[in-house]
Residue frames as a rotation matrix with the C-alpha (Angstrom) as fourth column:
MET 1
0.588 -0.600 -0.542 81.79
0.724 0.690 0.022 107.05
0.361 -0.405 0.840 97.57
ILE 2
0.900 -0.345 0.266 83.98
-0.423 -0.839 0.344 109.00
0.105 -0.422 -0.901 99.98
THR 3
0.462 -0.845 -0.267 87.73
0.648 0.528 -0.549 108.62
0.605 0.080 0.792 99.82
VAL 4
0.947 -0.216 -0.236 89.75
0.064 -0.593 0.803 109.96
-0.313 -0.776 -0.548 102.70
ILE 5
0.467 -0.840 0.275 93.01
0.452 -0.040 -0.891 111.52
0.760 0.540 0.361 101.56
GLU 6
0.873 -0.092 -0.478 95.45
0.464 -0.145 0.874 112.06
-0.150 -0.985 -0.084 104.38
ASN 7
0.063 -0.900 -0.431 98.56
0.266 -0.401 0.877 113.41
-0.962 -0.170 0.215 102.67
THR 8
0.243 0.006 -0.970 99.78
-0.714 -0.675 -0.183 115.15
-0.656 0.737 -0.160 99.53
ASN 9
-0.842 -0.539 -0.021 101.13
-0.433 0.652 0.622 111.90
-0.322 0.533 -0.783 98.07
GLN 10
-0.527 0.737 0.423 97.65
0.625 0.673 -0.395 110.35
-0.576 0.056 -0.816 98.12
LEU 11
0.340 0.657 -0.672 96.20
0.028 -0.722 -0.692 113.59
-0.940 0.217 -0.264 96.75
ALA 12
-0.246 -0.529 -0.812 98.62
-0.814 -0.343 0.469 113.72
-0.527 0.776 -0.346 93.82
THR 13
-0.962 -0.107 0.252 97.92
0.003 0.917 0.399 110.09
-0.274 0.384 -0.882 92.98
ALA 14
-0.211 0.969 0.127 94.15
0.641 0.236 -0.730 110.56
-0.738 -0.072 -0.671 93.15
LEU 15
0.320 0.312 -0.895 94.20
-0.324 -0.851 -0.413 113.69
-0.890 0.422 -0.171 90.99
ALA 16
-0.559 -0.608 -0.564 96.42
-0.753 0.088 0.652 112.11
-0.347 0.789 -0.507 88.33
LYS 17
-0.864 0.281 0.417 94.30
0.318 0.948 0.021 108.95
-0.389 0.151 -0.909 88.27
ARG 18
0.110 0.981 -0.158 91.05
0.482 -0.192 -0.855 110.89
-0.869 0.018 -0.494 87.86
ARG 19
0.092 -0.155 -0.984 92.54
-0.644 -0.763 0.060 113.13
-0.760 0.627 -0.170 85.16
LYS 20
-0.847 -0.486 -0.217 93.64
-0.489 0.551 0.676 110.06
-0.209 0.679 -0.704 83.19
GLU 21
-0.591 0.709 0.385 90.26
0.542 0.702 -0.462 108.35
-0.598 -0.064 -0.799 83.67
LEU 22
0.403 0.777 -0.484 88.61
0.186 -0.587 -0.788 111.39
-0.896 0.227 -0.381 82.09
GLY 23
0.294 -0.372 0.880 91.11
0.946 0.244 -0.213 111.40
-0.136 0.896 0.424 79.23
ILE 24
0.993 0.014 0.113 92.31
0.024 -0.996 -0.085 114.91
0.112 0.087 -0.990 80.04
SER 25
0.218 -0.976 0.009 95.96
0.693 0.148 -0.706 115.77
0.688 0.160 0.708 79.42
GLN 26
-0.103 -0.358 -0.928 97.98
0.909 -0.412 0.058 117.85
-0.403 -0.838 0.368 81.85
ALA 27
-0.954 -0.276 0.120 97.98
0.299 -0.828 0.474 120.64
-0.032 0.488 0.872 79.27
GLU 28
-0.323 0.916 0.239 94.19
0.287 -0.146 0.947 120.53
0.902 0.374 -0.216 78.91
LEU 29
0.366 0.432 -0.824 93.69
0.896 0.075 0.437 120.58
0.251 -0.899 -0.360 82.67
ALA 30
-0.502 -0.643 -0.579 96.11
0.744 -0.663 0.091 123.48
-0.442 -0.385 0.810 83.03
SER 31
-0.903 0.189 0.385 94.23
0.159 -0.687 0.709 125.42
0.399 0.702 0.590 80.37
LEU 32
0.021 0.990 -0.137 90.82
0.481 0.110 0.870 124.70
0.877 -0.085 -0.474 81.90
CYS 33
0.518 0.136 -0.844 92.02
0.855 -0.051 0.516 125.77
0.028 -0.989 -0.143 85.35
ASP 34
0.809 -0.302 0.504 94.13
-0.095 -0.914 -0.395 128.73
0.580 0.272 -0.768 84.17
LEU 35
0.731 -0.627 0.270 97.23
-0.225 0.151 0.962 127.11
-0.644 -0.764 -0.030 85.67
SER 36
0.051 -0.790 -0.611 100.67
-0.996 -0.088 0.029 126.23
-0.077 0.607 -0.791 84.32
VAL 37
0.746 0.108 -0.657 101.32
-0.312 0.928 -0.202 122.81
0.588 0.355 0.726 82.82
ASN 38
-0.269 -0.956 -0.121 104.63
-0.186 0.174 -0.967 122.83
0.945 -0.237 -0.224 84.67
GLY 39
-0.488 0.128 0.864 102.88
-0.864 -0.212 -0.457 123.16
0.125 -0.969 0.213 88.05
ILE 40
0.620 0.770 0.149 100.51
-0.777 0.630 -0.024 120.27
-0.112 -0.101 0.989 87.39
SER 41
0.575 -0.483 -0.660 103.30
-0.166 0.722 -0.672 118.12
0.801 0.496 0.335 86.02
LYS 42
-0.495 -0.831 0.254 105.55
-0.395 -0.045 -0.918 118.78
0.774 -0.555 -0.306 89.00
PHE 43
-0.155 0.507 0.848 102.78
-0.980 0.029 -0.196 118.08
-0.124 -0.861 0.492 91.51
GLU 44
0.835 0.538 -0.115 101.88
-0.550 0.819 -0.162 114.78
0.007 0.198 0.980 89.84
SER 45
0.507 -0.687 -0.521 105.43
-0.072 0.568 -0.820 113.61
0.859 0.453 0.239 89.10
ASN 46
-0.570 -0.706 0.420 106.73
-0.476 -0.133 -0.869 114.43
0.669 -0.696 -0.260 92.57
ALA 47
-0.247 0.584 -0.773 103.85
0.514 0.756 0.406 112.36
0.821 -0.297 -0.487 93.96
GLY 48
0.685 0.726 0.056 102.69
0.385 -0.427 0.819 115.23
0.619 -0.539 -0.572 96.10
GLU 49
-0.040 -0.761 -0.648 106.01
0.999 -0.045 -0.010 116.29
-0.022 -0.647 0.762 97.55
ARG 50
-0.884 -0.119 0.453 105.11
0.192 -0.974 0.120 119.79
0.427 0.193 0.884 96.40
GLU 51
-0.598 0.708 -0.375 102.41
0.368 -0.173 -0.914 121.60
-0.712 -0.685 -0.157 98.31
ILE 52
-0.588 0.510 0.628 99.23
0.628 -0.201 0.752 122.68
0.509 0.836 -0.202 96.55
LYS 53
-0.945 0.296 0.139 97.22
-0.326 -0.828 -0.457 125.79
-0.020 -0.477 0.879 97.40
LEU 54
-0.492 0.846 0.207 93.63
0.379 0.422 -0.823 125.28
-0.784 -0.326 -0.528 98.42
SER 55
0.185 0.564 -0.804 92.50
-0.517 -0.640 -0.568 127.68
-0.836 0.521 0.173 95.67
THR 56
-0.474 -0.434 -0.766 94.35
-0.880 0.269 0.392 125.57
0.036 0.860 -0.509 93.10
LEU 57
-0.972 0.142 0.185 92.88
0.097 0.968 -0.232 122.37
-0.212 -0.208 -0.955 94.49
LEU 58
-0.152 0.975 -0.163 89.40
0.060 -0.155 -0.986 123.88
-0.987 -0.159 -0.035 94.25
LYS 59
0.060 0.111 -0.992 89.94
-0.903 -0.417 -0.102 124.76
-0.425 0.902 0.075 90.57
ILE 60
-0.769 -0.448 -0.456 91.26
-0.606 0.739 0.296 121.30
0.205 0.504 -0.839 89.73
SER 61
-0.840 0.464 0.282 88.54
0.188 0.735 -0.651 119.50
-0.510 -0.494 -0.704 91.67
GLN 62
0.009 0.873 -0.487 85.83
-0.445 -0.433 -0.784 121.40
-0.895 0.224 0.385 89.81
PHE 63
0.084 -0.026 -0.996 87.06
-0.996 0.003 -0.084 120.16
0.006 1.000 -0.026 86.43
LEU 64
-0.776 -0.433 -0.458 87.84
-0.443 0.892 -0.092 116.63
0.448 0.132 -0.884 87.61
GLY 65
0.107 0.960 -0.260 84.50
-0.305 0.281 0.910 116.20
0.946 -0.018 0.322 89.36
PHE 66
-0.572 -0.342 -0.745 85.77
0.607 0.435 -0.665 116.06
0.552 -0.833 -0.042 92.93
LYS 67
0.594 0.645 0.481 83.73
-0.017 -0.588 0.809 117.29
0.804 -0.489 -0.338 95.86
LEU 68
-0.510 -0.858 -0.062 85.97
0.134 -0.008 -0.991 118.50
0.850 -0.514 0.119 98.66
LEU 69
0.765 0.643 -0.030 84.98
0.102 -0.075 0.992 118.07
0.636 -0.762 -0.123 102.25
LEU 70
-0.339 -0.884 0.323 87.16
-0.236 -0.252 -0.938 119.50
0.911 -0.394 -0.124 104.97
GLU 71
0.737 0.493 -0.462 87.11
0.313 0.357 0.880 118.11
0.600 -0.793 0.109 108.45
PHE 72
0.024 -0.714 0.700 88.84
-0.553 -0.593 -0.586 119.88
0.833 -0.373 -0.409 111.29
GLU 73
-0.008 -0.123 -0.992 90.25
0.641 0.761 -0.099 118.01
0.768 -0.637 0.072 114.25
GLU 74
0.704 0.273 0.655 89.66
-0.294 -0.727 0.620 119.40
0.646 -0.630 -0.432 117.70
């Protein structure tokens, strides 16, 4: 199934939902991804109002089982 995410709010919601489905805490995800718990917490709680680096998104997606596809508009 492909889900199109068009903004950081949708991204934050999708990441938090998937993390919870897998039963992974924010602290566990932070440890697995070598990130700060504070950063993950702020991204999720601000519903994506904070920006996320592509490198960070790649780390998180690997552990949450996301496959990222980028599409560029012309």
